[in-house]
N, C-alpha and C positions, 0 to 999 in steps of 0.2 A: 509251408515254411516261408516266412517273409524274406525279402532280398538280403537284409542285414544278417539274419540268422544263417542263411545258406552261405553267405560270404564268410562269416565267422567260422563255420565248419570247414570250409575249404582252406582258409588261412591257417586254422589250427593244425590241420593235416600237414601243411607245408612247413610251418615254423617249429613244431615240436622236435623233429630231428636236429634242427639247427641249434635249438636251445639245449637239447640233451648233449650234443657234442661239446658244449661249453659248460657243462654241469649246471645248467640253469633249469628251473622248473617254471612252467607257465602257471601263474596264480590267477590271472584274469585276462580275458581278451574281449575287447569291445570294438565293433565296427559300426560307424554311424555317419550319416551325411552331416557335413559341417560346411555351411555355405554352399559353394559350387564344387566341393570336393568331398571325398570320403576321408574320415579320420580312423586310422587303425591304431588302437592303443593297447599295448601289452604291458602287464605288470609281471615282472619276473623276480624270482628269489633263488637263493642257494644257501647251503649250509655255510656259515661264516659271513654271509651278507653279500650284497651286490654293490660294486663300485661304479662310478661314472664311466670308467673305461670298459667294464663289462657291457653296460647299456649302449655305449657308443659303437662298440664292435658288433654286437648282434643287431643293432639298429641298421647298420650298413649291410650286413649279410641278409637280413630279412628284406630290406628294401630291394637289394639285388635279386633275391629269389622271387619276390612278388613281380618285379619287372619282367623276369624271364618267364614266369608262369602266366603272365597276362590275365590275372584273375579279376582285376578291378578295371572297369571301363572308365576312362576319363582320368582326372588327376586325383591324387590322394596324398596324405601325409602319414608317416609312421612315427609313433612315439613309443619308446621302450623305456621303462623306469622301474624303480624298486617300489614295492608297496608301502614302504615307510615303516618306521619303528613302532608307531602307535596304531597300526592297522588292526582291525578285529581278527581274532582267531576264530575261524569258521570250520575248517575241515580238520579231519583227524591229522593230516599231514602238518597243518599249522601248529598243532599241539606237539607233534613229534619234534618239530624244529625248535620248540620252546622248552624242551627238556632241560631241567636245571634252572630255568628262569622263574622269576616271581610273576604271577599273573593275578588278575582280579576277574572273578567269574560271577556273573549275575545269573541266577537260576529262576525258573518259573514256579518253584515250590513256595508254599506258605509255611509259616508266617513270614510277613515281610522282613522281620528282624533277621531272619536267617537267609534272606534272598541274595546276599552277596558274600562271597568268600574270597580270601586272599591267601595265596600260598605258593610254594615252589612246585612246579610240575615234576612229579616224582616218576610217573609212569603213564603210558598211553596204552589203553586196551582197545579191542575192536569196537566196543560200544560205550566206552567211558574214559575219563581222564582221572588220574589219582593225584591229589594235591597234598603236600605236606604243609599243614597249617599249624598255627601256634597251639591249637587244641588237639592235634593229632592228625593222622592221615584221613582224608575224605575222598571217597569215590563218587564222582559226579557223572551220571549218564549224559551222553551228548544230547539226547532228546530233551533234557531239561535245561540246557544252557540257552539263555536268552541272549547273552553277550559276554564276550571274554576278550581281554586285552592284556598285553604285557604291562607290568608296572615299571614305569621309567623313573629312575631315581638319579638326580644330578648332583 
């Protein structure tokens, strides 16, 4: 395991209880050298969304915990942020958070005319997502999803 991956695993173990205490879920964790220091970037989410105040609070708590644990040699920066409204839906949990929302799903099936579907997330099953589309309910296996995102309407 390279140094970055080993560091990520140690940091994940340290931060997950802190995030859980604040009803936040770790969506992504990345640790990499940036210049002369390490960058620790965490994307967090929660039902109802993440505010700047959530990010600022857990950023401070995670920074303090990293300092106490002394996991990172030398200097480092911690960034905690929301994954954003238009981030891809990748995991089953992403679709569960999108229940009731409009999504656009691109699938790997042919023909190309049927390769993109749009609809409301009606249900999430262990191996598939169910969309309510204009032509009826459609069950899409996760294994066939190439890309999925919420549909943002302004």
